[in-house]
N, CA, C and O of each residue as an XYZ file, in Angstrom:
720
protein
N     111.198    191.349    120.052
C     111.312    190.561    118.854
C     110.226    189.487    118.875
O     110.109    188.741    119.847
N     109.448    189.408    117.829
C     108.349    188.449    117.722
C     108.867    187.110    117.204
O     109.739    187.064    116.337
N     108.313    186.008    117.754
C     108.694    184.668    117.312
C     107.576    184.130    116.436
O     106.412    184.100    116.835
N     107.948    183.709    115.238
C     106.974    183.125    114.321
C     106.407    181.844    114.934
O     107.161    181.007    115.431
N     105.074    181.688    114.899
C     104.402    180.565    115.548
C     104.912    179.214    115.046
O     105.142    178.312    115.852
N     105.094    179.054    113.727
C     105.476    177.765    113.153
C     106.964    177.479    113.236
O     107.375    176.325    113.114
N     107.768    178.489    113.437
C     109.211    178.250    113.442
C     109.832    178.376    114.819
O     110.985    177.984    114.998
N     109.119    178.905    115.795
C     109.670    179.062    117.143
C     109.937    177.718    117.807
O     109.270    176.727    117.508
N     110.921    177.689    118.715
C     111.327    176.465    119.393
C     110.166    175.853    120.195
O     109.934    174.645    120.137
N     109.456    176.683    120.927
C     108.338    176.208    121.737
C     107.252    175.619    120.836
O     106.659    174.596    121.178
N     106.986    176.241    119.707
C     105.961    175.759    118.793
C     106.334    174.409    118.194
O     105.469    173.551    118.018
N     107.609    174.211    117.881
C     108.034    172.921    117.332
C     107.843    171.806    118.358
O     107.402    170.711    118.009
N     108.175    172.080    119.627
C     107.989    171.073    120.675
C     106.496    170.730    120.832
O     106.123    169.564    120.956
N     105.661    171.770    120.824
C     104.226    171.550    120.944
C     103.702    170.740    119.752
O     102.893    169.828    119.927
N     104.159    171.071    118.550
C     103.751    170.367    117.348
C     104.177    168.898    117.405
O     103.379    168.021    117.073
N     105.416    168.609    117.816
C     105.907    167.238    117.920
C     105.143    166.456    118.995
O     104.835    165.278    118.811
N     104.846    167.111    120.103
C     104.085    166.453    121.165
C     102.684    166.093    120.681
O     102.171    165.023    121.006
N     102.067    166.978    119.910
C     100.730    166.723    119.370
C     100.756    165.526    118.419
O      99.868    164.674    118.470
N     101.761    165.458    117.559
C     101.882    164.334    116.624
C     102.093    163.030    117.392
O     101.461    162.021    117.079
N     102.968    163.041    118.385
C     103.235    161.839    119.177
C     101.978    161.382    119.914
O     101.683    160.188    119.946
N     101.239    162.314    120.502
C     100.030    161.976    121.237
C      98.966    161.419    120.305
O      98.295    160.446    120.649
N      98.802    162.015    119.139
C      97.788    161.517    118.217
C      98.149    160.123    117.729
O      97.254    159.302    117.531
N      99.419    159.828    117.530
C      99.845    158.481    117.142
C      99.553    157.482    118.239
O      99.114    156.366    117.963
N      99.791    157.871    119.485
C      99.502    156.994    120.621
C      98.016    156.726    120.724
O      97.611    155.589    120.967
N      97.195    157.747    120.546
C      95.747    157.566    120.633
C      95.238    156.660    119.516
O      94.361    155.826    119.738
N      95.794    156.829    118.307
C      95.354    155.996    117.196
C      95.723    154.535    117.425
O      94.937    153.641    117.111
N      96.921    154.284    117.973
C      97.326    152.908    118.245
C      96.466    152.284    119.330
O      96.279    151.068    119.339
N      95.940    153.084    120.241
C      95.135    152.579    121.342
C      93.704    152.241    120.955
O      92.975    151.667    121.764
N      93.282    152.578    119.744
C      91.918    152.290    119.325
C      91.721    150.797    119.121
O      92.623    150.097    118.660
N      90.545    150.321    119.465
C      90.227    148.903    119.287
C      89.916    148.653    117.815
O      89.389    149.524    117.123
N      90.251    147.448    117.344
C      89.934    147.139    115.951
C      88.430    147.082    115.739
O      87.669    146.780    116.658
N      88.023    147.372    114.536
C      86.593    147.313    114.232
C      86.191    145.858    114.004
O      87.039    144.978    113.854
N      84.899    145.630    113.984
C      84.372    144.296    113.742
C      84.750    143.892    112.323
O      84.524    144.661    111.388
N      85.321    142.701    112.142
C      85.700    142.303    110.784
C      84.466    142.106    109.913
O      83.392    141.796    110.429
N      84.601    142.280    108.609
C      83.451    142.033    107.718
C      82.962    140.597    107.883
O      83.754    139.698    108.165
N      81.669    140.384    107.709
C      81.063    139.071    107.931
C      81.750    137.968    107.134
O      81.919    136.857    107.637
N      82.146    138.260    105.898
C      82.757    137.218    105.071
C      84.200    136.919    105.479
O      84.786    135.957    104.982
N      84.788    137.725    106.376
C      86.146    137.480    106.872
C      86.183    137.208    108.372
O      87.264    137.145    108.958
N      85.036    137.048    108.993
C      84.986    136.829    110.435
C      85.312    135.367    110.729
O      84.555    134.481    110.333
N      86.444    135.093    111.428
C      86.836    133.701    111.674
C      85.907    132.957    112.633
O      85.976    131.731    112.717
N      85.042    133.667    113.355
C      84.108    133.021    114.271
C      82.914    132.408    113.540
O      82.271    131.496    114.058
N      82.620    132.903    112.346
C      81.471    132.422    111.588
C      81.691    130.964    111.192
O      82.734    130.608    110.643
N      80.694    130.127    111.478
C      80.774    128.707    111.132
C      80.035    127.864    112.149
O      79.351    128.386    113.030
N      80.179    126.561    112.019
C      79.545    125.618    112.932
C      80.604    125.039    113.855
O      81.670    124.621    113.402
N      80.303    125.014    115.172
C      81.266    124.603    116.200
C      80.645    123.589    117.135
O      79.441    123.615    117.390
N      81.491    122.678    117.653
C      81.055    121.649    118.606
C      82.072    121.565    119.733
O      83.278    121.657    119.504
N      81.571    121.388    120.963
C      82.446    121.301    122.135
C      83.407    120.128    122.013
O      83.021    119.040    121.586
N      84.667    120.355    122.393
C      85.680    119.307    122.446
C      85.832    118.906    123.911
O      86.422    119.637    124.707
N      85.296    117.745    124.256
C      85.253    117.283    125.641
C      86.661    117.065    126.200
O      86.919    117.397    127.357
N      87.561    116.521    125.407
C      88.898    116.144    125.873
C      89.786    117.367    126.110
O      90.468    117.440    127.133
N      89.790    118.319    125.192
C      90.708    119.470    125.303
C      90.245    120.515    126.304
O      91.062    121.294    126.794
N      88.972    120.552    126.615
C      88.453    121.548    127.558
C      88.910    121.212    128.976
O      89.042    120.042    129.335
N      89.147    122.240    129.770
C      89.602    122.080    131.159
C      88.737    122.907    132.086
O      88.630    124.110    131.851
N      88.115    122.373    133.110
C      88.098    120.938    133.374
C      87.336    120.221    132.269
O      86.559    120.822    131.528
N      87.582    118.920    132.182
C      86.958    118.105    131.147
C      85.432    118.247    131.228
O      84.858    118.234    132.317
N      84.792    118.382    130.076
C      83.349    118.621    130.031
C      82.560    117.345    130.277
O      82.939    116.270    129.811
N      81.469    117.468    131.006
C      80.552    116.354    131.226
C      79.577    116.225    130.068
O      79.715    116.900    129.048
N      78.588    115.353    130.233
C      77.612    115.082    129.173
C      76.848    116.337    128.761
O      76.637    116.581    127.573
N      76.442    117.117    129.734
C      75.659    118.326    129.476
C      76.483    119.346    128.675
O      76.105    119.703    127.559
N      77.599    119.815    129.236
C      78.419    120.834    128.557
C      79.105    120.281    127.309
O      79.360    121.023    126.361
N      79.402    118.997    127.306
C      80.048    118.380    126.155
C      79.146    118.253    124.944
O      79.630    118.015    123.837
N      77.846    118.407    125.133
C      76.902    118.316    124.015
C      76.684    119.659    123.313
O      75.926    119.732    122.346
N      77.336    120.714    123.787
C      77.119    122.059    123.246
C      77.550    122.147    121.782
O      78.656    121.738    121.427
N      76.681    122.676    120.949
C      76.979    122.974    119.550
C      76.417    124.349    119.232
O      75.397    124.753    119.790
N      77.076    125.060    118.341
C      76.567    126.367    117.938
C      76.916    126.661    116.488
O      77.937    126.206    115.973
N      76.065    127.415    115.854
C      76.328    127.946    114.521
C      76.374    129.456    114.687
O      75.434    130.070    115.191
N      77.474    130.036    114.257
C      77.650    131.482    114.374
C      77.543    132.096    112.989
O      78.224    131.688    112.049
N      76.672    133.082    112.893
C      76.474    133.826    111.644
C      76.607    135.308    111.950
O      76.731    135.705    113.108
N      76.581    136.108    110.917
C      76.592    137.553    111.088
C      75.401    138.148    110.365
O      75.058    137.742    109.254
N      74.781    139.115    111.013
C      73.746    139.957    110.404
C      74.224    141.380    110.590
O      73.982    141.987    111.633
N      74.900    141.917    109.592
C      75.518    143.240    109.729
C      76.589    143.179    110.796
O      77.482    142.334    110.730
N      76.516    144.068    111.785
C      77.483    144.064    112.884
C      77.108    143.102    114.003
O      77.896    142.890    114.924
N      75.918    142.520    113.936
C      75.481    141.585    114.973
C      76.088    140.204    114.751
O      76.208    139.737    113.619
N      76.470    139.557    115.857
C      76.905    138.168    115.842
C      75.699    137.353    116.308
O      75.153    137.610    117.381
N      75.281    136.374    115.503
C      74.088    135.587    115.795
C      74.509    134.163    116.152
O      75.179    133.483    115.375
N      74.101    133.730    117.343
C      74.385    132.373    117.820
C      73.107    131.547    117.746
O      72.073    131.955    118.274
N      73.173    130.395    117.099
C      72.095    129.408    117.115
C      72.686    128.176    117.779
O      73.492    127.466    117.178
N      72.289    127.925    119.010
C      72.960    126.911    119.817
C      72.005    125.810    120.251
O      70.785    125.977    120.247
N      72.595    124.677    120.626
C      71.821    123.576    121.187
C      72.664    122.862    122.233
O      73.894    122.865    122.181
N      71.965    122.249    123.187
C      72.644    121.536    124.254
C      71.662    120.558    124.888
O      70.471    120.847    125.001
N      72.168    119.403    125.298
C      71.341    118.382    125.922
C      71.179    118.706    127.396
O      72.152    119.029    128.077
N      69.949    118.621    127.889
C      69.655    118.874    129.298
C      68.945    117.669    129.884
O      68.043    117.105    129.264
N      69.353    117.278    131.082
C      68.555    116.321    131.845
C      67.418    117.129    132.443
O      67.313    118.331    132.197
N      66.570    116.486    133.223
C      65.501    117.234    133.871
C      66.141    118.381    134.636
O      66.885    118.178    135.596
N      65.833    119.579    134.190
C      66.547    120.746    134.693
C      65.655    121.962    134.551
O      65.131    122.228    133.470
N      65.484    122.680    135.603
C      64.754    123.953    135.578
C      63.366    123.808    134.957
O      62.908    124.688    134.228
N      62.695    122.680    135.254
C      61.346    122.497    134.748
C      61.266    121.884    133.364
O      60.169    121.642    132.861
N      62.420    121.624    132.729
C      62.433    121.006    131.405
C      62.698    119.516    131.563
O      63.465    119.111    132.436
N      62.071    118.700    130.727
C      62.374    117.270    130.749
C      63.666    117.041    129.958
O      64.158    117.943    129.280
N      64.210    115.820    130.057
C      65.459    115.505    129.353
C      65.254    115.662    127.851
O      64.416    114.980    127.261
N      66.005    116.545    127.244
C      65.917    116.759    125.804
C      66.987    117.754    125.375
O      67.687    118.349    126.194
N      67.083    117.906    124.090
C      67.993    118.899    123.535
C      67.239    120.215    123.431
O      66.171    120.282    122.823
N      67.790    121.242    124.017
C      67.197    122.573    123.899
C      67.950    123.366    122.844
O      69.171    123.267    122.724
N      67.208    124.148    122.089
C      67.800    125.000    121.058
C      67.398    126.432    121.335
O      66.275    126.703    121.761
N      68.311    127.336    121.094
C      68.019    128.742    121.304
C      68.882    129.585    120.380
O      69.884    129.116    119.839
N      68.474    130.838    120.209
C      69.201    131.760    119.336
C      69.225    133.132    119.989
O      68.248    133.555    120.607
N      70.340    133.816    119.847
C      70.429    135.187    120.341
C      71.453    135.964    119.521
O      72.299    135.385    118.840
N      71.356    137.280    119.603
C      72.249    138.185    118.872
C      73.054    139.004    119.864
O      72.556    139.380    120.925
N      74.292    139.276    119.514
C      75.138    140.180    120.291
C      75.712    141.232    119.363
O      76.055    140.943    118.217
N      75.813    142.429    119.853
C      76.493    143.501    119.145
C      77.776    143.764    119.926
O      77.735    144.346    121.010
N      78.902    143.344    119.387
C      80.178    143.416    120.111
C      80.833    144.773    119.924
O      81.813    144.922    119.193
N      80.261    145.762    120.608
C      80.794    147.123    120.534
C      81.236    147.641    121.899
O      81.502    148.833    122.054
N      81.317    146.749    122.891
C      81.770    147.134    124.220
C      80.666    147.580    125.169
O      80.925    147.764    126.358
N      79.451    147.757    124.680
C      78.343    148.192    125.539
C      77.594    146.990    126.106
O      77.463    145.962    125.441
N      77.110    147.123    127.327
C      76.368    146.052    127.977
C      74.907    146.095    127.532
O      74.266    147.146    127.541
N      74.395    144.916    127.140
C      73.015    144.820    126.685
C      72.369    143.561    127.248
O      73.055    142.585    127.552
N      71.052    143.587    127.385
C      70.306    142.411    127.799
C      70.460    141.343    126.730
O      70.335    141.632    125.540
N      70.734    140.101    127.148
C      70.931    139.031    126.184
C      70.372    137.725    126.736
O      70.847    137.241    127.762
N      69.371    137.146    126.074
C      68.826    135.864    126.524
C      69.763    134.728    126.130
O      69.614    134.142    125.058
N      70.727    134.417    126.993
C      71.756    133.429    126.669
C      71.175    132.033    126.483
O      71.481    131.370    125.492
N      70.346    131.576    127.411
C      69.740    130.250    127.330
C      68.307    130.332    127.854
O      67.993    131.184    128.685
N      67.442    129.443    127.364
C      66.065    129.485    127.861
C      65.956    129.074    129.325
O      64.937    129.340    129.961
N      66.988    128.431    129.871
C      66.936    128.002    131.267
C      67.519    129.041    132.210
O      67.567    128.814    133.419
N      67.956    130.153    131.693
C      68.563    131.197    132.511
C      67.572    132.341    132.714
O      66.644    132.501    131.921
N      67.759    133.134    133.763
C      66.870    134.277    133.969
C      67.019    135.291    132.835
O      68.033    135.320    132.136
N      66.003    136.109    132.670
C      66.026    137.078    131.572
C      66.915    138.278    131.855
O      67.222    139.037    130.935
N      67.338    138.474    133.101
C      68.161    139.636    133.420
C      69.652    139.314    133.266
O      70.442    139.504    134.191
N      70.011    138.827    132.087
C      71.401    138.549    131.750
C      71.891    139.689    130.870
O      71.228    140.062    129.902
N      73.052    140.240    131.207
C      73.626    141.343    130.439
C      75.007    140.944    129.950
O      75.827    140.436    130.715
N      75.254    141.177    128.669
C      76.530    140.819    128.062
C      77.097    142.026    127.340
O      76.377    142.774    126.680
N      78.408    142.200    127.481
C      79.123    143.171    126.667
C      80.314    142.445    126.057
O      80.903    141.564    126.683
N      80.660    142.816    124.843
C      81.809    142.211    124.183
C      82.382    143.195    123.177
O      81.709    144.120    122.724
N      83.655    142.967    122.839
C      84.324    143.817    121.859
C      85.425    143.019    121.173
O      86.138    142.251    121.819
N      85.560    143.199    119.879
C      86.678    142.599    119.148
C      87.943    143.348    119.554
O      88.001    144.572    119.440
N      88.950    142.627    120.025
C      90.243    143.241    120.346
C      91.268    142.894    119.268
O      92.354    143.471    119.221
N      90.914    141.959    118.414
C      91.670    141.583    117.219
C      90.656    140.870    116.319
O      89.593    140.474    116.796
N      90.958    140.701    115.042
C      89.983    140.034    114.169
C      89.600    138.628    114.634
O      88.495    138.169    114.346
N      90.495    137.937    115.349
C      90.216    136.577    115.803
C      90.039    136.476    117.320
O      90.086    135.379    117.877
N      89.837    137.610    117.987
C      89.747    137.605    119.456
C      88.676    138.587    119.929
O      88.666    139.759    119.551
N      87.767    138.066    120.775
C      86.704    138.880    121.363
C      86.801    138.754    122.877
O      86.963    137.654    123.404
N      86.703    139.877    123.570
C      86.683    139.862    125.028
C      85.330    140.387    125.487
O      84.762    141.298    124.884
N      84.822    139.795    126.569
C      83.522    140.230    127.054
C      83.276    139.851    128.493
O      84.112    139.234    129.154
N      82.110    140.237    128.956
C      81.674    139.857    130.292
C      80.165    139.659    130.277
O      79.430    140.334    129.555
N      79.731    138.708    131.101
C      78.321    138.382    131.201
C      77.922    138.440    132.664
O      78.556    137.824    133.520
N      76.871    139.183    132.937
C      76.387    139.358    134.305
C      75.013    138.706    134.428
O      74.135    138.942    133.598
N      74.826    137.888    135.458
C      73.535    137.267    135.692
C      73.375    135.896    135.079
O      72.334    135.263    135.259
N      74.387    135.411    134.350
C      74.297    134.099    133.712
C      74.283    132.989    134.752
O      73.485    132.056    134.663
N      75.164    133.093    135.735
C      75.209    132.117    136.819
C      75.201    132.901    138.123
O      76.188    133.547    138.474
N      74.097    132.842    138.829
C      73.942    133.653    140.035
C      74.982    133.318    141.100
O      75.304    134.167    141.931
N      75.515    132.092    141.090
C      76.529    131.711    142.060
C      77.900    132.303    141.742
O      78.693    132.541    142.652
N      78.186    132.541    140.476
C      79.506    133.030    140.064
C      79.565    134.545    139.918
O      80.659    135.107    139.851
N      78.439    135.210    139.867
C      78.446    136.650    139.633
C      78.772    136.938    138.170
O      78.328    136.217    137.277
N      79.537    137.978    137.931
C      79.914    138.339    136.569
C      80.992    137.395    136.051
O      81.961    137.105    136.752
N      80.819    136.920    134.829
C      81.793    136.057    134.179
C      82.556    136.884    133.161
O      81.952    137.565    132.332
N      83.870    136.830    133.219
C      84.741    137.533    132.273
C      85.313    136.482    131.337
O      85.779    135.436    131.788
N      85.281    136.751    130.036
C      85.680    135.723    129.089
C      86.410    136.312    127.888
O      86.306    137.499    127.579
N      87.147    135.436    127.232
C      87.838    135.756    125.983
C      87.607    134.593    125.031
O      87.797    133.435    125.400
N      87.197    134.903    123.808
C      87.050    133.890    122.753
C      88.117    134.168    121.711
O      88.295    135.302    121.266
N      88.822    133.112    121.331
C      89.889    133.292    120.341
C      89.880    132.133    119.356
O      89.840    130.968    119.752
N      89.918    132.467    118.060
C      89.993    131.448    117.019
C      91.470    131.185    116.742
O      92.262    132.118    116.607
N      91.831    129.905    116.657
C      93.222    129.509    116.408
C      93.685    130.022    115.043
O      92.858    130.302    114.175
N      95.016    130.148    114.845
C      95.533    130.641    113.562
C      95.065    129.822    112.353
O      94.882    130.377    111.270
N      94.870    128.502    112.527
C      94.407    127.698    111.394
C      92.883    127.717    111.238
O      92.351    127.133    110.294
N      92.173    128.392    112.166
C      90.733    128.556    112.074
C      89.918    127.325    112.444
O      88.709    127.300    112.213
N      90.555    126.299    113.014
C      89.855    125.051    113.299
C      89.374    124.922    114.732
O      88.597    124.018    115.037
N      89.821    125.812    115.632
C      89.399    125.774    117.027
C      89.039    127.167    117.510
O      89.649    128.163    117.121
N      88.035    127.207    118.366
C      87.758    128.408    119.146
C      88.024    128.028    120.591
O      87.528    127.009    121.071
N      88.797    128.835    121.277
C      89.089    128.588    122.679
C      88.421    129.689    123.486
O      88.626    130.876    123.232
N      87.617    129.279    124.464
C      86.907    130.227    125.327
C      87.543    130.156    126.705
O      87.451    129.138    127.392
N      88.186    131.238    127.101
C      88.814    131.342    128.416
C      87.824    132.043    129.344
O      87.365    133.142    129.031
N      87.491    131.436    130.465
C      86.596    132.037    131.458
C      87.420    132.407    132.685
O      88.152    131.582    133.232
N      87.288    133.658    133.104
C      88.098    134.178    134.202
C      87.228    134.586    135.376
O      86.038    134.863    135.230
N      87.850    134.616    136.539
C      87.177    135.055    137.755
C      87.247    136.562    137.935
O      86.465    137.130    138.697
N      88.177    137.220    137.241
C      88.402    138.642    137.465
C      88.459    139.417    136.152
O      88.767    138.863    135.097
N      88.159    140.698    136.242
C      88.114    141.573    135.069
C      89.475    141.717    134.387
O      89.544    141.884    133.169
N      90.558    141.652    135.167
C      91.908    141.767    134.589
C      92.326    140.503    133.852
O      93.352    140.481    133.172
N      91.527    139.452    133.991
C      91.764    138.171    133.320
C      93.108    137.554    133.741
O      93.925    137.160    132.908
N      93.302    137.486    135.054
C      94.517    136.871    135.587
C      94.218    135.546    136.290
O      95.113    134.708    136.410
N      92.979    135.333    136.759
C      92.613    134.098    137.468
C      91.685    133.272    136.572
O      90.482    133.522    136.490
N      92.278    132.289    135.911
C      91.550    131.455    134.960
C      90.641    130.476    135.698
O      91.085    129.774    136.606
N      89.378    130.432    135.308
C      88.398    129.518    135.908
C      88.269    128.241    135.077
O      88.267    127.139    135.627
N      88.160    128.386    133.754
C      88.002    127.221    132.880
C      88.369    127.586    131.449
O      88.446    128.760    131.086
N      88.591    126.554    130.648
C      88.876    126.715    129.219
C      87.967    125.762    128.472
O      87.999    124.554    128.706
N      87.158    126.300    127.572
C      86.298    125.459    126.742
C      86.797    125.545    125.310
O      86.971    126.637    124.769
N      87.025    124.393    124.702
C      87.507    124.329    123.321
C      86.370    123.867    122.436
O      85.683    122.892    122.739
N      86.179    124.583    121.331
C      85.183    124.217    120.327
C      85.920    123.871    119.031
O      86.835    124.589    118.627
N      85.528    122.785    118.386
C      86.102    122.388    117.111
C      85.187    122.825    115.978
O      83.963    122.746    116.085
N      85.798    123.289    114.886
C      85.009    123.664    113.707
C      84.458    122.382    113.081
O      85.183    121.406    112.884
N      83.162    122.407    112.774
C      82.512    121.249    112.190
C      82.532    121.349    110.656
O      82.713    120.346    109.967
N      82.346    122.553    110.138
C      82.319    122.710    108.677
C      83.574    123.376    108.175
O      83.722    123.587    106.972
């Protein structure tokens, strides 16, 4: 006796398993990059010395950035005050770089005072949350694992820096306030 493929007991189990698996795979997909006009990271930000842990000094506390979007690229235009450091005299340094937050590691000139062999990867895990890692930024720390998250009211960005890829050992928290 032949069993019809679509009505047989084994076929129904296989069909249900396929539907369940495809639903699980779809739920596991990372969110896409939000459109530029809805990206909560876009705007002008300034370091909050008091809320950051450990408390920021003069150098890190002077950090400001303007975040824009060019298509899928996130563009940072940043500035920070430096004392005589790495051959630069005391002054405000300004720099700009682009990141494509698609999970792939790419060369990224983070700051003019850092070596050129800096690699960053990042990915949106929610419209207001980006996770990434930077290798070569600080030769003493090795790879830095980080998460950036915009608060629900859109007025703060909190940058969590971790010692480990699983993001269980918190190294520091930097808070940025929206300026505009």
